[in-house]
MOPAC internal coordinates of N, CA, C and O (Angstrom, degrees):
PM7 1SCF
backbone

  N    0.0000 0     0.00 0     0.00 0    0    0    0
  C    1.4429 1     0.00 0     0.00 0    1    0    0
  C    1.5298 1   109.44 1     0.00 0    2    1    0
  O    1.2310 1   120.71 1   -36.72 1    3    2    1
  N    1.2873 1   116.25 1   143.28 1    3    2    1
  C    1.4645 1   120.85 1  -174.85 1    5    3    2
  C    1.5194 1   112.93 1   -75.35 1    6    5    3
  O    1.2310 1   119.43 1   160.40 1    7    6    5
  N    1.3259 1   118.69 1   -19.60 1    7    6    5
  C    1.4615 1   121.79 1  -176.57 1    9    7    6
  C    1.5290 1   109.05 1  -128.90 1   10    9    7
  O    1.2310 1   120.62 1   -86.99 1   11   10    9
  N    1.3294 1   116.42 1    93.01 1   11   10    9
  C    1.4576 1   120.29 1  -179.72 1   13   11   10
  C    1.5283 1   110.11 1   -97.88 1   14   13   11
  O    1.2310 1   120.78 1     0.18 1   15   14   13
  N    1.3301 1   116.12 1  -179.82 1   15   14   13
  C    1.4610 1   121.01 1  -176.55 1   17   15   14
  C    1.5264 1   111.80 1   -61.49 1   18   17   15
  O    1.2310 1   120.53 1   141.91 1   19   18   17
  N    1.3099 1   116.59 1   -38.09 1   19   18   17
  C    1.4694 1   120.30 1  -178.22 1   21   19   18
  C    1.5310 1   110.75 1   -65.18 1   22   21   19
  O    1.2310 1   120.26 1   137.86 1   23   22   21
  N    1.3318 1   117.10 1   -42.14 1   23   22   21
  C    1.4624 1   120.77 1   179.88 1   25   23   22
  C    1.5320 1   110.48 1   -66.16 1   26   25   23
  O    1.2310 1   120.54 1   139.09 1   27   26   25
  N    1.3476 1   116.57 1   -40.91 1   27   26   25
  C    1.4582 1   120.04 1   177.69 1   29   27   26
  C    1.5205 1   110.90 1   -62.06 1   30   29   27
  O    1.2310 1   120.72 1   135.35 1   31   30   29
  N    1.3397 1   116.22 1   -44.65 1   31   30   29
  C    1.4665 1   120.14 1   179.73 1   33   31   30
  C    1.5248 1   110.72 1   -62.21 1   34   33   31
  O    1.2310 1   120.57 1   143.19 1   35   34   33
  N    1.3316 1   116.52 1   -36.81 1   35   34   33
  C    1.4646 1   120.43 1   177.51 1   37   35   34
  C    1.5314 1   111.24 1   -64.01 1   38   37   35
  O    1.2310 1   120.48 1   135.52 1   39   38   37
  N    1.3277 1   116.69 1   -44.48 1   39   38   37
  C    1.4630 1   121.50 1   179.51 1   41   39   38
  C    1.5290 1   110.11 1   -64.44 1   42   41   39
  O    1.2310 1   120.39 1   134.70 1   43   42   41
  N    1.3419 1   116.86 1   -45.30 1   43   42   41
  C    1.4606 1   120.56 1  -179.33 1   45   43   42
  C    1.5245 1   110.67 1   -65.95 1   46   45   43
  O    1.2310 1   120.14 1   143.12 1   47   46   45
  N    1.3276 1   117.34 1   -36.88 1   47   46   45
  C    1.4519 1   120.53 1   178.99 1   49   47   46
  C    1.5203 1   112.49 1   -67.70 1   50   49   47
  O    1.2310 1   120.86 1   143.70 1   51   50   49
  N    1.3268 1   115.96 1   -36.30 1   51   50   49
  C    1.4579 1   120.02 1  -177.62 1   53   51   50
  C    1.5303 1   112.55 1   -75.60 1   54   53   51
  O    1.2310 1   120.03 1   137.82 1   55   54   53
  N    1.3266 1   117.54 1   -42.18 1   55   54   53
  C    1.4594 1   121.05 1  -173.64 1   57   55   54
  C    1.5221 1   114.00 1  -106.05 1   58   57   55
  O    1.2310 1   120.06 1   160.09 1   59   58   57
  N    1.3393 1   117.49 1   -19.91 1   59   58   57
  C    1.4589 1   120.38 1   178.44 1   61   59   58
  C    1.5112 1   110.79 1   -96.11 1   62   61   59
  O    1.2310 1   121.16 1    13.97 1   63   62   61
  N    1.3140 1   115.39 1  -166.03 1   63   62   61
  C    1.4580 1   120.27 1  -179.95 1   65   63   62
  C    1.5267 1   111.74 1   -82.92 1   66   65   63
  O    1.2310 1   120.32 1   150.68 1   67   66   65
  N    1.3379 1   116.99 1   -29.32 1   67   66   65
  C    1.4633 1   121.64 1   178.55 1   69   67   66
  C    1.5240 1   108.86 1  -155.25 1   70   69   67
  O    1.2310 1   120.44 1    -0.71 1   71   70   69
  N    1.3382 1   116.77 1   179.29 1   71   70   69
  C    1.4664 1   120.39 1  -179.84 1   73   71   70
  C    1.5262 1   112.25 1   -66.23 1   74   73   71
  O    1.2310 1   120.26 1   154.57 1   75   74   73
  N    1.3194 1   117.10 1   -25.43 1   75   74   73
  C    1.4651 1   120.12 1  -178.66 1   77   75   74
  C    1.5226 1   112.50 1  -100.59 1   78   77   75
  O    1.2310 1   119.93 1  -170.20 1   79   78   77
  N    1.3240 1   117.75 1     9.80 1   79   78   77
  C    1.4645 1   122.03 1   179.57 1   81   79   78
  C    1.5220 1   109.68 1   -83.29 1   82   81   79
  O    1.2310 1   121.12 1   -92.62 1   83   82   81
  N    1.3391 1   115.47 1    87.38 1   83   82   81
  C    1.4575 1   119.68 1  -176.31 1   85   83   82
  C    1.5141 1   112.42 1   -97.30 1   86   85   83
  O    1.2310 1   119.59 1   172.32 1   87   86   85
  N    1.3263 1   118.39 1    -7.68 1   87   86   85
  C    1.4520 1   120.56 1  -172.14 1   89   87   86
  C    1.5078 1   115.80 1  -100.38 1   90   89   87
  O    1.2310 1   119.75 1   164.06 1   91   90   89
  N    1.3158 1   118.07 1   -15.94 1   91   90   89
  C    1.4597 1   118.50 1  -177.04 1   93   91   90
  C    1.5248 1   110.51 1   -69.96 1   94   93   91
  O    1.2310 1   120.20 1   -33.30 1   95   94   93
  N    1.3221 1   117.22 1   146.70 1   95   94   93
  C    1.4676 1   120.11 1  -179.39 1   97   95   94
  C    1.5266 1   112.45 1   -58.54 1   98   97   95
  O    1.2310 1   120.29 1   142.95 1   99   98   97
  N    1.3445 1   117.06 1   -37.05 1   99   98   97
  C    1.4612 1   120.10 1  -179.05 1  101   99   98
  C    1.5229 1   111.50 1   -62.19 1  102  101   99
  O    1.2310 1   120.27 1   136.42 1  103  102  101
  N    1.3286 1   117.09 1   -43.58 1  103  102  101
  C    1.4656 1   119.34 1  -178.58 1  105  103  102
  C    1.5248 1   110.89 1   -69.73 1  106  105  103
  O    1.2310 1   120.24 1   142.68 1  107  106  105
  N    1.3255 1   117.15 1   -37.32 1  107  106  105
  C    1.4618 1   119.73 1   178.36 1  109  107  106
  C    1.5219 1   111.37 1   -67.75 1  110  109  107
  O    1.2310 1   120.46 1   139.59 1  111  110  109
  N    1.3251 1   116.73 1   -40.41 1  111  110  109
  C    1.4659 1   120.71 1   178.18 1  113  111  110
  C    1.5306 1   110.07 1   -63.12 1  114  113  111
  O    1.2310 1   120.44 1   139.03 1  115  114  113
  N    1.3297 1   116.77 1   -40.97 1  115  114  113
  C    1.4625 1   120.77 1   178.94 1  117  115  114
  C    1.5263 1   110.85 1   -64.93 1  118  117  115
  O    1.2310 1   120.32 1   139.17 1  119  118  117
  N    1.3317 1   117.00 1   -40.83 1  119  118  117
  C    1.4635 1   120.42 1   178.75 1  121  119  118
  C    1.5253 1   110.44 1   -65.61 1  122  121  119
  O    1.2310 1   120.37 1   135.94 1  123  122  121
  N    1.3356 1   116.89 1   -44.06 1  123  122  121
  C    1.4633 1   119.92 1   177.65 1  125  123  122
  C    1.5265 1   111.01 1   -61.45 1  126  125  123
  O    1.2310 1   120.26 1   140.75 1  127  126  125
  N    1.3269 1   117.10 1   -39.25 1  127  126  125
  C    1.4674 1   120.48 1   179.95 1  129  127  126
  C    1.5241 1   111.01 1   -64.07 1  130  129  127
  O    1.2310 1   120.50 1   139.74 1  131  130  129
  N    1.3245 1   116.66 1   -40.26 1  131  130  129
  C    1.4628 1   120.47 1   177.31 1  133  131  130
  C    1.5232 1   110.49 1   -62.51 1  134  133  131
  O    1.2310 1   120.66 1   134.05 1  135  134  133
  N    1.3279 1   116.34 1   -45.95 1  135  134  133
  C    1.4646 1   120.47 1   179.82 1  137  135  134
  C    1.5251 1   111.45 1   -65.48 1  138  137  135
  O    1.2310 1   120.11 1   141.97 1  139  138  137
  N    1.3309 1   117.39 1   -38.03 1  139  138  137
  C    1.4677 1   121.60 1   178.95 1  141  139  138
  C    1.5239 1   110.21 1   -62.83 1  142  141  139
  O    1.2310 1   120.34 1   136.37 1  143  142  141
  N    1.3300 1   116.96 1   -43.63 1  143  142  141
  C    1.4691 1   119.14 1   179.80 1  145  143  142
  C    1.5216 1   111.06 1   -65.69 1  146  145  143
  O    1.2310 1   120.25 1   143.85 1  147  146  145
  N    1.3316 1   117.12 1   -36.15 1  147  146  145
  C    1.4633 1   120.15 1   178.12 1  149  147  146
  C    1.5305 1   110.67 1   -65.91 1  150  149  147
  O    1.2310 1   120.32 1   134.54 1  151  150  149
  N    1.3228 1   116.98 1   -45.46 1  151  150  149
  C    1.4661 1   120.44 1  -179.76 1  153  151  150
  C    1.5224 1   111.67 1   -67.14 1  154  153  151
  O    1.2310 1   120.20 1   146.60 1  155  154  153
  N    1.3186 1   117.23 1   -33.40 1  155  154  153
  C    1.4628 1   120.92 1   178.09 1  157  155  154
  C    1.5274 1   110.49 1   -63.56 1  158  157  155
  O    1.2310 1   120.84 1   136.72 1  159  158  157
  N    1.3295 1   115.99 1   -43.28 1  159  158  157
  C    1.4715 1   119.89 1   177.07 1  161  159  158
  C    1.5228 1   111.12 1   -63.40 1  162  161  159
  O    1.2310 1   120.43 1   140.32 1  163  162  161
  N    1.3238 1   116.79 1   -39.68 1  163  162  161
  C    1.4631 1   121.07 1   178.54 1  165  163  162
  C    1.5285 1   110.73 1   -62.36 1  166  165  163
  O    1.2310 1   120.73 1   137.68 1  167  166  165
  N    1.3277 1   116.21 1   -42.32 1  167  166  165
  C    1.4643 1   119.82 1  -177.64 1  169  167  166
  C    1.5264 1   112.60 1   -72.13 1  170  169  167
  O    1.2310 1   119.97 1   157.15 1  171  170  169
  N    1.3314 1   117.66 1   -22.85 1  171  170  169
  C    1.4589 1   119.46 1   175.31 1  173  171  170
  C    1.5254 1   110.63 1   -65.88 1  174  173  171
  O    1.2310 1   120.51 1   148.16 1  175  174  173
  N    1.3249 1   116.63 1   -31.84 1  175  174  173
  C    1.4632 1   121.23 1   179.60 1  177  175  174
  C    1.5251 1   112.21 1   -89.05 1  178  177  175
  O    1.2310 1   120.46 1   150.22 1  179  178  177
  N    1.3383 1   116.72 1   -29.78 1  179  178  177
  C    1.4672 1   121.93 1  -174.59 1  181  179  178
  C    1.5228 1   109.66 1  -123.97 1  182  181  179
  O    1.2310 1   121.09 1  -100.94 1  183  182  181
  N    1.3234 1   115.52 1    79.06 1  183  182  181
  C    1.4554 1   121.28 1  -174.23 1  185  183  182
  C    1.5250 1   113.51 1   -59.39 1  186  185  183
  O    1.2310 1   119.70 1   146.09 1  187  186  185
  N    1.3123 1   118.19 1   -33.91 1  187  186  185
  C    1.4555 1   121.10 1  -172.07 1  189  187  186
  C    1.5263 1   113.81 1   -94.60 1  190  189  187
  O    1.2310 1   120.07 1  -166.89 1  191  190  189
  N    1.2964 1   117.47 1    13.11 1  191  190  189
  C    1.4604 1   121.52 1   177.62 1  193  191  190
  C    1.5298 1   108.67 1   -81.58 1  194  193  191
  O    1.2310 1   120.97 1   -94.52 1  195  194  193
  N    1.3164 1   115.75 1    85.48 1  195  194  193
  C    1.4516 1   121.25 1  -172.49 1  197  195  194
  C    1.5223 1   112.38 1   -72.13 1  198  197  195
  O    1.2310 1   119.93 1   150.51 1  199  198  197
  N    1.3199 1   117.74 1   -29.49 1  199  198  197
  C    1.4574 1   120.87 1   178.31 1  201  199  198
  C    1.5198 1   110.66 1   -65.34 1  202  201  199
  O    1.2310 1   120.45 1   137.04 1  203  202  201
  N    1.3145 1   116.74 1   -42.96 1  203  202  201
  C    1.4595 1   120.59 1   177.95 1  205  203  202
  C    1.5227 1   110.45 1   -68.04 1  206  205  203
  O    1.2310 1   120.13 1   143.59 1  207  206  205
  N    1.3184 1   117.36 1   -36.41 1  207  206  205
  C    1.4618 1   120.36 1   177.86 1  209  207  206
  C    1.5261 1   110.63 1   -62.23 1  210  209  207
  O    1.2310 1   120.40 1   139.96 1  211  210  209
  N    1.3123 1   116.84 1   -40.04 1  211  210  209
  C    1.4627 1   121.09 1   177.63 1  213  211  210
  C    1.5253 1   110.54 1   -66.30 1  214  213  211
  O    1.2310 1   120.66 1   137.21 1  215  214  213
  N    1.3227 1   116.33 1   -42.79 1  215  214  213
  C    1.4619 1   120.33 1   178.20 1  217  215  214
  C    1.5277 1   111.09 1   -61.97 1  218  217  215
  O    1.2310 1   120.67 1   141.22 1  219  218  217
  N    1.3139 1   116.33 1   -38.78 1  219  218  217
  C    1.4586 1   120.72 1   178.39 1  221  219  218
  C    1.5249 1   110.55 1   -63.38 1  222  221  219
  O    1.2310 1   120.41 1   136.67 1  223  222  221
  N    1.3214 1   116.83 1   -43.33 1  223  222  221
  C    1.4610 1   121.32 1   178.68 1  225  223  222
  C    1.5301 1   110.85 1   -61.64 1  226  225  223
  O    1.2310 1   120.42 1   139.06 1  227  226  225
  N    1.3334 1   116.80 1   -40.94 1  227  226  225
  C    1.4538 1   120.56 1   178.86 1  229  227  226
  C    1.5284 1   111.19 1   -65.45 1  230  229  227
  O    1.2310 1   120.25 1   138.25 1  231  230  229
  N    1.3241 1   117.14 1   -41.75 1  231  230  229
  C    1.4600 1   120.96 1   179.53 1  233  231  230
  C    1.5254 1   111.53 1   -63.75 1  234  233  231
  O    1.2310 1   120.78 1   139.28 1  235  234  233
  N    1.3183 1   116.11 1   -40.72 1  235  234  233
  C    1.4628 1   119.71 1   178.41 1  237  235  234
  C    1.5252 1   109.84 1   -63.12 1  238  237  235
  O    1.2310 1   120.35 1   140.48 1  239  238  237
  N    1.3240 1   116.93 1   -39.52 1  239  238  237
  C    1.4610 1   120.88 1   177.21 1  241  239  238
  C    1.5203 1   112.62 1   -64.38 1  242  241  239
  O    1.2310 1   120.56 1   138.48 1  243  242  241
  N    1.3332 1   116.53 1   -41.52 1  243  242  241
  C    1.4642 1   120.63 1   178.13 1  245  243  242
  C    1.5204 1   110.87 1   -63.86 1  246  245  243
  O    1.2310 1   120.90 1   136.80 1  247  246  245
  N    1.3337 1   115.88 1   -43.20 1  247  246  245
  C    1.4620 1   119.66 1   179.34 1  249  247  246
  C    1.5220 1   110.35 1   -64.44 1  250  249  247
  O    1.2310 1   120.40 1   138.50 1  251  250  249
  N    1.3279 1   116.84 1   -41.50 1  251  250  249
  C    1.4650 1   120.72 1   178.87 1  253  251  250
  C    1.5314 1   110.52 1   -61.29 1  254  253  251
  O    1.2310 1   120.33 1   137.99 1  255  254  253
  N    1.3423 1   116.98 1   -42.01 1  255  254  253
  C    1.4606 1   120.93 1   179.42 1  257  255  254
  C    1.5258 1   110.79 1   -63.21 1  258  257  255
  O    1.2310 1   120.02 1   138.14 1  259  258  257
  N    1.3177 1   117.57 1   -41.86 1  259  258  257
  C    1.4618 1   120.59 1   177.83 1  261  259  258
  C    1.5307 1   111.16 1   -66.27 1  262  261  259
  O    1.2310 1   120.68 1   140.58 1  263  262  261
  N    1.3231 1   116.31 1   -39.42 1  263  262  261
  C    1.4619 1   119.31 1   177.73 1  265  263  262
  C    1.5247 1   111.03 1   -64.49 1  266  265  263
  O    1.2310 1   120.03 1   140.06 1  267  266  265
  N    1.3184 1   117.54 1   -39.94 1  267  266  265
  C    1.4627 1   121.06 1   176.86 1  269  267  266
  C    1.5265 1   111.11 1   -63.87 1  270  269  267
  O    1.2310 1   120.72 1   138.92 1  271  270  269
  N    1.3402 1   116.24 1   -41.08 1  271  270  269
  C    1.4581 1   121.08 1   177.26 1  273  271  270
  C    1.5193 1   110.38 1   -60.28 1  274  273  271
  O    1.2310 1   120.65 1   133.26 1  275  274  273
  N    1.3148 1   116.36 1   -46.74 1  275  274  273
  C    1.4569 1   121.02 1  -178.56 1  277  275  274
  C    1.5301 1   110.73 1   -66.02 1  278  277  275
  O    1.2310 1   120.28 1   142.71 1  279  278  277
  N    1.3203 1   117.07 1   -37.29 1  279  278  277
  C    1.4665 1   121.52 1   178.23 1  281  279  278
  C    1.5267 1   110.50 1   -62.66 1  282  281  279
  O    1.2310 1   120.50 1   138.64 1  283  282  281
  N    1.3355 1   116.64 1   -41.36 1  283  282  281
  C    1.4586 1   120.94 1   179.96 1  285  283  282
  C    1.5246 1   112.08 1   -69.01 1  286  285  283
  O    1.2310 1   120.00 1   144.87 1  287  286  285
  N    1.3328 1   117.60 1   -35.13 1  287  286  285
  C    1.4593 1   121.49 1  -175.39 1  289  287  286
  C    1.5278 1   113.38 1   -85.05 1  290  289  287
  O    1.2310 1   120.38 1   134.41 1  291  290  289
  N    1.3428 1   116.88 1   -45.59 1  291  290  289
  C    1.4592 1   119.94 1  -174.50 1  293  291  290
  C    1.5279 1   109.05 1  -153.75 1  294  293  291
  O    1.2310 1   120.62 1   -77.01 1  295  294  293
  N    1.3174 1   116.42 1   102.99 1  295  294  293
  C    1.4680 1   121.82 1  -174.29 1  297  295  294
  C    1.5274 1   111.25 1   -65.45 1  298  297  295
  O    1.2310 1   119.95 1   145.39 1  299  298  297
  N    1.3252 1   117.71 1   -34.61 1  299  298  297
  C    1.4681 1   120.25 1  -178.77 1  301  299  298
  C    1.5217 1   111.50 1   -65.49 1  302  301  299
  O    1.2310 1   120.23 1   137.61 1  303  302  301
  N    1.3285 1   117.17 1   -42.39 1  303  302  301
  C    1.4787 1   120.39 1   176.93 1  305  303  302
  C    1.5250 1   110.29 1   -64.87 1  306  305  303
  O    1.2310 1   120.80 1   142.24 1  307  306  305
  N    1.3444 1   116.07 1   -37.76 1  307  306  305
  C    1.4683 1   121.12 1   177.40 1  309  307  306
  C    1.5317 1   110.68 1   -60.49 1  310  309  307
  O    1.2310 1   120.98 1   131.48 1  311  310  309
  N    1.3265 1   115.74 1   -48.52 1  311  310  309
  C    1.4663 1   120.09 1  -179.09 1  313  311  310
  C    1.5181 1   111.46 1   -64.66 1  314  313  311
  O    1.2310 1   120.51 1   143.90 1  315  314  313
  N    1.3284 1   116.62 1   -36.10 1  315  314  313
  C    1.4583 1   120.68 1  -179.88 1  317  315  314
  C    1.5306 1   111.56 1   -65.89 1  318  317  315
  O    1.2310 1   120.00 1   136.63 1  319  318  317
  N    1.3295 1   117.60 1   -43.37 1  319  318  317
  C    1.4709 1   120.03 1  -178.51 1  321  319  318
  C    1.5280 1   110.70 1   -72.06 1  322  321  319
  O    1.2310 1   119.98 1   144.69 1  323  322  321
  N    1.3310 1   117.65 1   -35.31 1  323  322  321
  C    1.4624 1   121.07 1   176.26 1  325  323  322
  C    1.5273 1   109.81 1   -61.34 1  326  325  323
  O    1.2310 1   120.87 1   135.38 1  327  326  325
  N    1.3182 1   115.93 1   -44.62 1  327  326  325
  C    1.4713 1   120.70 1  -179.48 1  329  327  326
  C    1.5223 1   111.22 1   -68.08 1  330  329  327
  O    1.2310 1   120.43 1   138.04 1  331  330  329
  N    1.3408 1   116.78 1   -41.96 1  331  330  329
  C    1.4724 1   120.65 1  -177.88 1  333  331  330
  C    1.5247 1   112.03 1   -65.15 1  334  333  331
  O    1.2310 1   120.32 1   142.22 1  335  334  333
  N    1.3245 1   117.00 1   -37.78 1  335  334  333
  C    1.4645 1   120.97 1  -177.61 1  337  335  334
  C    1.5147 1   112.85 1   -91.09 1  338  337  335
  O    1.2310 1   120.09 1   167.60 1  339  338  337
  N    1.3227 1   117.44 1   -12.40 1  339  338  337
  C    1.4570 1   120.16 1  -179.34 1  341  339  338
  C    1.5128 1   113.21 1    72.29 1  342  341  339
  O    1.2310 1   120.34 1  -147.55 1  343  342  341
  N    1.3221 1   116.95 1    32.45 1  343  342  341
  C    1.4697 1   121.01 1   178.79 1  345  343  342
  C    1.5126 1   108.56 1   -84.64 1  346  345  343
  O    1.2310 1   121.13 1   -22.16 1  347  346  345
  N    1.3154 1   115.45 1   157.84 1  347  346  345
  C    1.4555 1   119.94 1   175.95 1  349  347  346
  C    1.5061 1   108.10 1  -114.45 1  350  349  347
  O    1.2310 1   120.57 1   -29.16 1  351  350  349
  N    1.3025 1   116.51 1   150.84 1  351  350  349
  C    1.4572 1   120.52 1  -178.72 1  353  351  350
  C    1.5051 1   108.47 1  -106.67 1  354  353  351
  O    1.2310 1   120.10 1   180.00 1  355  354  353

């Protein structure tokens, strides 16, 4: 599997408060970004995989909703995660 416990803990440790910080918006956004990049690579090879394309669209929507939530609550944290992940607005 492309996303095991060790990789998740690494992502949560880097962008969250600790390795077990799974609830903060920053850690969830980072996890969604990792999954989005993985699905994007998959779709480059498998153009007609419509189920994965739908899943990718849903993930992008979830990430956007979390980013909007973070923007409304704390703009500095929003700007920090955008810069850390290299996302564009």
